[in-house]
OpenMM code with the backbone's topology and positions (N, CA, C; nanometers):
from openmm import Vec3, app, unit

residues = "MET GLN ASP HIS VAL SER GLU ALA THR LEU MET SER LEU GLU ASN GLN ALA TYR ALA LEU LEU SER ASP ARG SER VAL ALA MET ALA THR PRO ILE VAL THR LYS LYS PHE ALA THR ASN ASP ASN ARG LEU ILE TYR VAL THR GLN CYS SER ILE ALA GLU SER ALA VAL PRO LYS LEU ARG ILE GLN THR PHE GLU ARG ILE ALA GLY GLY VAL MET GLU THR SER TYR ALA LEU TYR SER ASP ARG ARG PHE GLU ARG THR ASP ASN PRO MET ILE PHE THR GLU ARG LYS VAL LYS PRO GLU LEU ALA PRO PRO VAL ALA ILE SER GLU ALA GLU ALA GLN GLN LEU LEU ALA LEU ILE ALA HIS LEU ALA THR LEU GLU GLY".split()
positions = [
    Vec3(0.0892, -0.1472, 0.0210),
    Vec3(0.0008, 0.0111, 0.0018),
    Vec3(0.1083, 0.1334, 0.0066),
    Vec3(0.2350, 0.1469, 0.0478),
    Vec3(0.3090, 0.2426, 0.0684),
    Vec3(0.3986, 0.1872, -0.0472),
    Vec3(0.3857, 0.2795, -0.1727),
    Vec3(0.4940, 0.2630, -0.2438),
    Vec3(0.4824, 0.4094, -0.2870),
    Vec3(0.4721, 0.5441, -0.1942),
    Vec3(0.4665, 0.6326, -0.2718),
    Vec3(0.6350, 0.7275, -0.1623),
    Vec3(0.6111, 0.6743, -0.0792),
    Vec3(0.7517, 0.7425, 0.0250),
    Vec3(0.8426, 0.6782, 0.0342),
    Vec3(0.9661, 0.7495, -0.0038),
    Vec3(1.0779, 0.7043, 0.0013),
    Vec3(1.1314, 0.6564, 0.1485),
    Vec3(1.2354, 0.5456, 0.1193),
    Vec3(1.2698, 0.5047, 0.2250),
    Vec3(1.3789, 0.5423, 0.3295),
    Vec3(1.4137, 0.6740, 0.2484),
    Vec3(1.5178, 0.7816, 0.3195),
    Vec3(1.3806, 0.8741, 0.4416),
    Vec3(1.2576, 0.8951, 0.3392),
    Vec3(1.1828, 1.0026, 0.4337),
    Vec3(1.1439, 0.9026, 0.5693),
    Vec3(1.1095, 0.7857, 0.5498),
    Vec3(1.0600, 0.6778, 0.6669),
    Vec3(1.1516, 0.6611, 0.7556),
    Vec3(1.2835, 0.6409, 0.7480),
    Vec3(1.3917, 0.6547, 0.8317),
    Vec3(1.4078, 0.7694, 0.8821),
    Vec3(1.3791, 0.8875, 0.8114),
    Vec3(1.4283, 1.0170, 0.9003),
    Vec3(1.2894, 1.0595, 0.9969),
    Vec3(1.2038, 0.9801, 0.9736),
    Vec3(1.0692, 0.9982, 1.0216),
    Vec3(1.0839, 0.9256, 1.1624),
    Vec3(1.1317, 0.8092, 1.1288),
    Vec3(1.1206, 0.7087, 1.2516),
    Vec3(1.2229, 0.7583, 1.3307),
    Vec3(1.3116, 0.7987, 1.3105),
    Vec3(1.4628, 0.8524, 1.3761),
    Vec3(1.4064, 0.9830, 1.4450),
    Vec3(1.3537, 1.0867, 1.4052),
    Vec3(1.3213, 1.2195, 1.4636),
    Vec3(1.2101, 1.1612, 1.5563),
    Vec3(1.1013, 1.0757, 1.5148),
    Vec3(0.9880, 1.0452, 1.6489),
    Vec3(1.1025, 0.9541, 1.7292),
    Vec3(1.1760, 0.8843, 1.7212),
    Vec3(1.2163, 0.8184, 1.8418),
    Vec3(1.2983, 0.8816, 1.9371),
    Vec3(1.3554, 0.9947, 1.8695),
    Vec3(1.4320, 1.0896, 1.9255),
    Vec3(1.3280, 1.1802, 2.0295),
    Vec3(1.2254, 1.2318, 1.9813),
    Vec3(1.1549, 1.2626, 2.0600),
    Vec3(1.1018, 1.1855, 2.1981),
    Vec3(1.1143, 1.0614, 2.1765),
    Vec3(1.0529, 0.9555, 2.2789),
    Vec3(1.1905, 0.8858, 2.3867),
    Vec3(1.3030, 0.9455, 2.3393),
    Vec3(1.3833, 0.8825, 2.4035),
    Vec3(1.4031, 0.8879, 2.5140),
    Vec3(1.3609, 1.0112, 2.5937),
    Vec3(1.3906, 1.0157, 2.7477),
    Vec3(1.2850, 0.9075, 2.8021),
    Vec3(1.1804, 0.8723, 2.7403),
    Vec3(1.0754, 0.8001, 2.8201),
    Vec3(1.1182, 0.6702, 2.7936),
    Vec3(1.1463, 0.6275, 2.6425),
    Vec3(1.1606, 0.4775, 2.6063),
    Vec3(1.2650, 0.4039, 2.7110),
    Vec3(1.3872, 0.5015, 2.7304),
    Vec3(1.5127, 0.4560, 2.7886),
    Vec3(1.4568, 0.4328, 2.9494),
    Vec3(1.3693, 0.5442, 3.0324),
    Vec3(1.3972, 0.5406, 3.1458),
    Vec3(1.2816, 0.4215, 3.1764),
    Vec3(1.1892, 0.4325, 3.0917),
    Vec3(1.0645, 0.3286, 3.1592),
    Vec3(1.0615, 0.1931, 3.0987),
    Vec3(1.1494, 0.1805, 3.0033),
    Vec3(1.1597, 0.0276, 2.9667),
    Vec3(1.0463, -0.0316, 2.9313),
    Vec3(0.9393, 0.0300, 2.8676),
    Vec3(0.8171, -0.0376, 2.8310),
    Vec3(0.7908, -0.0397, 2.7000),
    Vec3(0.6900, -0.1612, 2.6522),
    Vec3(0.6731, -0.1739, 2.4972),
    Vec3(0.6153, -0.0218, 2.4255),
    Vec3(0.5210, 0.0094, 2.5168),
    Vec3(0.4531, 0.1310, 2.4301),
    Vec3(0.4738, 0.2450, 2.5236),
    Vec3(0.5445, 0.3619, 2.4110),
    Vec3(0.5661, 0.4680, 2.4934),
    Vec3(0.4780, 0.5905, 2.4138),
    Vec3(0.4281, 0.7021, 2.5051),
    Vec3(0.3608, 0.8047, 2.4090),
    Vec3(0.3750, 0.9192, 2.4685),
    Vec3(0.4152, 1.0280, 2.3909),
    Vec3(0.4131, 1.1703, 2.4303),
    Vec3(0.3492, 1.2773, 2.3867),
    Vec3(0.2993, 1.3551, 2.4691),
    Vec3(0.1768, 1.4732, 2.3861),
    Vec3(0.1938, 1.5990, 2.3775),
    Vec3(0.1811, 1.6543, 2.2807),
    Vec3(0.2502, 1.7916, 2.2708),
    Vec3(0.1025, 1.8892, 2.2292),
    Vec3(0.1311, 1.9866, 2.2749),
    Vec3(0.0245, 2.1161, 2.2242),
    Vec3(0.0987, 2.2274, 2.1320),
    Vec3(0.0561, 2.2452, 2.0457),
    Vec3(0.1091, 2.3387, 1.9669),
    Vec3(0.0757, 2.4961, 1.9786),
    Vec3(0.1242, 2.5728, 1.9264),
    Vec3(0.0886, 2.7150, 1.9371),
    Vec3(-0.0512, 2.7339, 1.8529),
    Vec3(-0.1034, 2.6551, 1.7585),
    Vec3(-0.2084, 2.6925, 1.6842),
    Vec3(-0.3179, 2.5776, 1.7061),
    Vec3(-0.3160, 2.5325, 1.8300),
    Vec3(-0.4014, 2.4721, 1.9131),
    Vec3(-0.4455, 2.3206, 1.8824),
    Vec3(-0.3384, 2.2565, 1.8303),
    Vec3(-0.3240, 2.1229, 1.7955),
    Vec3(-0.2994, 2.0397, 1.8915),
    Vec3(-0.3130, 1.9437, 1.9481),
    Vec3(-0.2817, 1.8231, 2.0212),
    Vec3(-0.2394, 1.7437, 1.9465),
    Vec3(-0.1152, 1.6801, 1.9497),
    Vec3(-0.0416, 1.5752, 1.9008),
    Vec3(0.0266, 1.4389, 1.9741),
    Vec3(-0.0001, 1.3364, 1.9482),
    Vec3(0.0276, 1.2349, 2.0044),
    Vec3(0.1215, 1.1564, 1.9453),
    Vec3(0.2445, 1.1169, 2.0046),
    Vec3(0.3828, 1.0560, 1.9052),
    Vec3(0.3741, 0.9090, 2.0064),
    Vec3(0.3545, 0.8125, 1.9495),
    Vec3(0.3459, 0.6596, 2.0133),
    Vec3(0.4634, 0.5658, 1.9260),
    Vec3(0.5451, 0.5169, 2.0128),
    Vec3(0.6179, 0.4040, 1.9882),
    Vec3(0.5655, 0.2726, 2.0410),
    Vec3(0.5760, 0.1681, 1.9546),
    Vec3(0.5221, 0.0472, 2.0033),
    Vec3(0.6558, -0.0693, 1.9494),
    Vec3(0.7111, -0.1128, 2.0444),
    Vec3(0.8255, -0.2082, 2.0328),
    Vec3(0.7769, -0.3462, 2.0478),
    Vec3(0.6337, -0.3855, 2.0395),
    Vec3(0.5399, -0.5198, 2.0103),
    Vec3(0.5868, -0.5773, 1.9040),
    Vec3(0.6602, -0.7121, 1.8704),
    Vec3(0.6665, -0.7489, 1.7159),
    Vec3(0.5525, -0.8160, 1.6698),
    Vec3(0.4662, -0.7440, 1.6342),
    Vec3(0.3193, -0.7738, 1.5740),
    Vec3(0.3162, -0.6922, 1.4703),
    Vec3(0.2960, -0.7356, 1.3316),
    Vec3(0.2685, -0.6731, 1.2016),
    Vec3(0.1656, -0.5730, 1.1876),
    Vec3(0.0625, -0.6358, 1.2712),
    Vec3(-0.0843, -0.5647, 1.2599),
    Vec3(-0.0780, -0.4674, 1.3504),
    Vec3(0.0302, -0.4262, 1.4680),
    Vec3(0.0393, -0.3221, 1.5329),
    Vec3(0.1497, -0.2231, 1.4790),
    Vec3(0.1299, -0.0674, 1.4816),
    Vec3(0.1998, 0.0145, 1.4066),
    Vec3(0.3071, 0.0154, 1.4960),
    Vec3(0.4574, 0.0213, 1.4590),
    Vec3(0.5754, 0.0487, 1.5494),
    Vec3(0.5546, 0.1797, 1.5801),
    Vec3(0.4842, 0.2942, 1.5095),
    Vec3(0.5165, 0.4415, 1.5307),
    Vec3(0.3899, 0.4840, 1.4687),
    Vec3(0.3158, 0.5576, 1.5805),
    Vec3(0.1731, 0.6271, 1.5407),
    Vec3(0.1985, 0.7639, 1.5840),
    Vec3(0.1368, 0.8584, 1.4778),
    Vec3(0.1434, 0.9984, 1.5121),
    Vec3(-0.0082, 1.0433, 1.4764),
    Vec3(-0.0693, 1.0901, 1.5811),
    Vec3(-0.2137, 1.1531, 1.5817),
    Vec3(-0.2153, 1.2767, 1.6354),
    Vec3(-0.3097, 1.3600, 1.4990),
    Vec3(-0.3079, 1.4885, 1.5379),
    Vec3(-0.4676, 1.5317, 1.5952),
    Vec3(-0.4719, 1.5917, 1.6677),
    Vec3(-0.6052, 1.6381, 1.6953),
    Vec3(-0.6391, 1.7953, 1.6569),
    Vec3(-0.7392, 1.8047, 1.5992),
    Vec3(-0.7583, 1.9464, 1.5655),
    Vec3(-0.9010, 1.9735, 1.5502),
    Vec3(-0.9540, 2.1142, 1.5959),
    Vec3(-1.1253, 2.1343, 1.6269),
    Vec3(-1.1718, 2.1395, 1.4991),
    Vec3(-1.2974, 2.0865, 1.4664),
    Vec3(-1.3363, 2.1291, 1.3677),
    Vec3(-1.5018, 2.1545, 1.4169),
    Vec3(-1.5959, 2.2233, 1.3269),
    Vec3(-1.7322, 2.2609, 1.3738),
    Vec3(-1.7988, 2.1153, 1.4016),
    Vec3(-1.8415, 2.1448, 1.5553),
    Vec3(-1.8976, 2.0429, 1.5863),
    Vec3(-1.8324, 1.9150, 1.6917),
    Vec3(-1.6920, 1.9615, 1.6719),
    Vec3(-1.6212, 1.8187, 1.7290),
    Vec3(-1.4476, 1.8202, 1.7008),
    Vec3(-1.3798, 1.7440, 1.6872),
    Vec3(-1.2766, 1.7322, 1.6703),
    Vec3(-1.2306, 1.6252, 1.5489),
    Vec3(-1.1288, 1.6487, 1.4736),
    Vec3(-1.0897, 1.5557, 1.3624),
    Vec3(-0.9324, 1.5028, 1.4311),
    Vec3(-0.9455, 1.3929, 1.4223),
    Vec3(-0.8504, 1.3074, 1.4417),
    Vec3(-0.7739, 1.2503, 1.3171),
    Vec3(-0.6432, 1.2768, 1.2676),
    Vec3(-0.5683, 1.2148, 1.1699),
    Vec3(-0.4731, 1.1389, 1.2443),
    Vec3(-0.4572, 1.0280, 1.1855),
    Vec3(-0.3760, 0.9186, 1.2439),
    Vec3(-0.2757, 0.8568, 1.1459),
    Vec3(-0.1531, 0.8652, 1.1593),
    Vec3(-0.0542, 0.8144, 1.0662),
    Vec3(0.0340, 0.6908, 1.1445),
    Vec3(0.0265, 0.5863, 1.0717),
    Vec3(0.0604, 0.4594, 1.1352),
    Vec3(0.1589, 0.4120, 1.0519),
    Vec3(0.2989, 0.3863, 1.0586),
    Vec3(0.3940, 0.3089, 1.0056),
    Vec3(0.4087, 0.1599, 1.0661),
    Vec3(0.3894, 0.0717, 1.0047),
    Vec3(0.4276, -0.0616, 1.0412),
    Vec3(0.5553, -0.1476, 1.0048),
    Vec3(0.5929, -0.2485, 1.0996),
    Vec3(0.7097, -0.3015, 1.0895),
    Vec3(0.7652, -0.3416, 0.9442),
    Vec3(0.6277, -0.3532, 0.8459),
    Vec3(0.6476, -0.4136, 0.6972),
    Vec3(0.6580, -0.3044, 0.6050),
    Vec3(0.6603, -0.1922, 0.6739),
    Vec3(0.6956, -0.0455, 0.6016),
    Vec3(0.5735, 0.0185, 0.5263),
    Vec3(0.4551, -0.0397, 0.5601),
    Vec3(0.3191, 0.0262, 0.5239),
    Vec3(0.3310, 0.1715, 0.5837),
    Vec3(0.2556, 0.2406, 0.5606),
    Vec3(0.2580, 0.3809, 0.5956),
    Vec3(0.1447, 0.4278, 0.5594),
    Vec3(0.0370, 0.4377, 0.6168),
    Vec3(-0.0972, 0.4414, 0.5916),
    Vec3(-0.1714, 0.5865, 0.7140),
    Vec3(-0.2762, 0.6406, 0.6699),
    Vec3(-0.3309, 0.7678, 0.7429),
    Vec3(-0.4758, 0.7415, 0.7336),
    Vec3(-0.5358, 0.7541, 0.8526),
    Vec3(-0.6638, 0.7583, 0.8719),
    Vec3(-0.7324, 0.8746, 0.9505),
    Vec3(-0.8345, 0.8950, 0.9103),
    Vec3(-0.9068, 1.0272, 0.9156),
    Vec3(-1.0577, 0.9775, 0.9979),
    Vec3(-1.0516, 1.0355, 1.1387),
    Vec3(-1.1581, 0.9825, 1.2175),
    Vec3(-1.2433, 1.1348, 1.2837),
    Vec3(-1.3548, 1.1990, 1.2175),
    Vec3(-1.4316, 1.2715, 1.2464),
    Vec3(-1.4826, 1.2764, 1.3628),
    Vec3(-1.4496, 1.3197, 1.4727),
    Vec3(-1.5552, 1.2950, 1.6181),
    Vec3(-1.6360, 1.3996, 1.6276),
    Vec3(-1.7535, 1.4101, 1.5910),
    Vec3(-1.8688, 1.5076, 1.5731),
    Vec3(-1.9741, 1.4610, 1.7047),
    Vec3(-1.9427, 1.5943, 1.7735),
    Vec3(-2.0334, 1.5942, 1.9107),
    Vec3(-2.1926, 1.6568, 1.8773),
    Vec3(-2.2864, 1.5235, 1.8892),
    Vec3(-2.4057, 1.6173, 1.8530),
    Vec3(-2.5301, 1.5518, 1.9806),
    Vec3(-2.6589, 1.6123, 1.9672),
    Vec3(-2.7359, 1.5438, 2.0445),
    Vec3(-2.8012, 1.4025, 1.9845),
    Vec3(-2.7770, 1.3749, 1.8680),
    Vec3(-2.8393, 1.2573, 1.7934),
    Vec3(-2.6987, 1.1516, 1.7992),
    Vec3(-2.7573, 1.0250, 1.8315),
    Vec3(-2.7093, 0.9023, 1.8121),
    Vec3(-2.6399, 0.8600, 1.6706),
    Vec3(-2.5343, 0.9611, 1.6355),
    Vec3(-2.5058, 0.9194, 1.4942),
    Vec3(-2.3801, 0.8476, 1.5106),
    Vec3(-2.3513, 0.7280, 1.4301),
    Vec3(-2.2191, 0.6687, 1.4544),
    Vec3(-2.1409, 0.7102, 1.2981),
    Vec3(-2.0314, 0.7771, 1.3062),
    Vec3(-1.9706, 0.8447, 1.1945),
    Vec3(-1.9213, 0.7229, 1.0747),
    Vec3(-1.8923, 0.7570, 0.9781),
    Vec3(-1.8518, 0.6529, 0.8569),
    Vec3(-1.7142, 0.6469, 0.8777),
    Vec3(-1.6311, 0.5646, 0.9442),
    Vec3(-1.4811, 0.5862, 0.9207),
    Vec3(-1.4230, 0.5089, 0.8029),
    Vec3(-1.3585, 0.6231, 0.7189),
    Vec3(-1.2978, 0.5728, 0.5902),
    Vec3(-1.1884, 0.4869, 0.6198),
    Vec3(-1.1608, 0.3865, 0.5104),
    Vec3(-1.0469, 0.2967, 0.5313),
    Vec3(-0.9077, 0.3694, 0.5091),
    Vec3(-0.8231, 0.3079, 0.5923),
    Vec3(-0.6748, 0.3910, 0.5936),
    Vec3(-0.6381, 0.4022, 0.4387),
    Vec3(-0.5888, 0.5164, 0.4047),
    Vec3(-0.5089, 0.5699, 0.2698),
    Vec3(-0.3518, 0.5478, 0.2682),
    Vec3(-0.2935, 0.5275, 0.1391),
    Vec3(-0.1406, 0.5384, 0.1614),
    Vec3(-0.1098, 0.6945, 0.1621),
    Vec3(-0.0038, 0.7374, 0.2127),
    Vec3(0.0109, 0.8463, 0.2118),
    Vec3(0.1301, 0.8695, 0.1011),
    Vec3(0.1448, 0.9969, 0.0565),
    Vec3(0.2482, 1.0558, -0.0540),
    Vec3(0.3641, 1.0647, 0.0097),
    Vec3(0.4432, 1.1009, -0.1046),
    Vec3(0.5946, 1.1575, -0.0259),
    Vec3(0.5488, 1.3176, 0.0379),
    Vec3(0.4753, 1.3920, -0.0235),
    Vec3(0.4621, 1.5357, 0.0080),
    Vec3(0.4041, 1.5338, 0.1565),
    Vec3(0.3044, 1.4395, 0.1814),
    Vec3(0.2477, 1.4314, 0.3023),
    Vec3(0.3364, 1.3830, 0.4101),
    Vec3(0.4213, 1.3003, 0.3443),
    Vec3(0.5351, 1.2350, 0.4649),
    Vec3(0.6123, 1.3336, 0.4898),
    Vec3(0.6735, 1.4521, 0.4216),
    Vec3(0.7432, 1.5206, 0.4359),
    Vec3(0.6616, 1.6350, 0.5103),
    Vec3(0.5590, 1.6793, 0.4990),
    Vec3(0.4891, 1.7710, 0.5726),
    Vec3(0.4754, 1.7069, 0.7353),
    Vec3(0.4645, 1.5703, 0.7682),
    Vec3(0.4775, 1.5331, 0.8943),
    Vec3(0.5967, 1.5312, 0.9413),
    Vec3(0.7210, 1.4934, 0.8580),
    Vec3(0.8606, 1.5274, 0.9317),
    Vec3(0.8490, 1.6648, 0.9852),
    Vec3(0.8204, 1.7779, 0.8782),
    Vec3(0.8350, 1.8979, 0.9426),
    Vec3(0.7631, 1.9255, 1.0805),
    Vec3(0.6639, 1.8495, 1.0960),
    Vec3(0.5666, 1.8499, 1.2102),
    Vec3(0.6786, 1.8086, 1.3349),
    Vec3(0.7167, 1.7116, 1.3098),
    Vec3(0.7888, 1.5940, 1.4151),
    Vec3(0.9214, 1.7325, 1.4516),
    Vec3(0.9865, 1.7774, 1.3326),
    Vec3(1.0924, 1.8628, 1.3587),
    Vec3(1.0152, 1.9788, 1.4397),
    Vec3(0.9135, 2.0439, 1.4377),
    Vec3(0.8979, 2.1504, 1.4975),
    Vec3(0.8497, 2.0970, 1.6838),
    Vec3(0.7918, 1.9913, 1.6735),
    Vec3(0.7879, 1.9293, 1.8345),
    Vec3(0.9020, 1.9178, 1.8841),
    Vec3(1.0239, 1.9119, 1.8193),
    Vec3(1.1410, 1.8835, 1.9016),
    Vec3(1.1534, 2.0466, 1.9318),
    Vec3(1.1454, 2.1469, 1.8712),
    Vec3(1.1691, 2.2825, 1.9096),
    Vec3(1.0570, 2.2922, 2.0145),
    Vec3(0.9691, 2.2420, 2.0449),
    Vec3(0.8861, 2.3153, 2.1499),
    Vec3(0.9364, 2.2220, 2.2616),
    Vec3(1.0249, 2.1368, 2.2751),
    Vec3(1.0313, 2.0726, 2.4117),
    Vec3(1.1655, 2.1519, 2.4741),
    Vec3(1.2401, 2.2074, 2.3887),
    Vec3(1.3716, 2.2863, 2.4792),
    Vec3(1.4253, 2.3940, 2.4333),
] * unit.nanometer
topology = app.Topology()
chain = topology.addChain("A")
for resn in residues:
    res = topology.addResidue(resn, chain)
    for name in ("N", "CA", "C"):
        topology.addAtom(name, app.Element.getBySymbol(name[0]), res)
């Protein structure tokens, strides 16, 4: 599914994300490590590393949460050990009606989108210190 993103971009993304999580993954020695960030443009971002050896579980997940009319839009990027790199969009709309939103299937990520995600991770590193 992922033949649009170069291996160099995937490696850079992994390395930068793991660098963000290095203080927690070494200190805690746990299989799942998450770090949360709030940006100046009012976005919430979760970066999660999972070291469970399972192809169905992403080894790296980056989730962004942005306010939209009536709720929150979650965009989740998942990199798997078999090098699949997918995006899932999940609109969480809060209404009084009991409506279950239709979830779109994961889509492959383009090189341009991966580069934007790489820039976001680099920006998160500047927020830390």
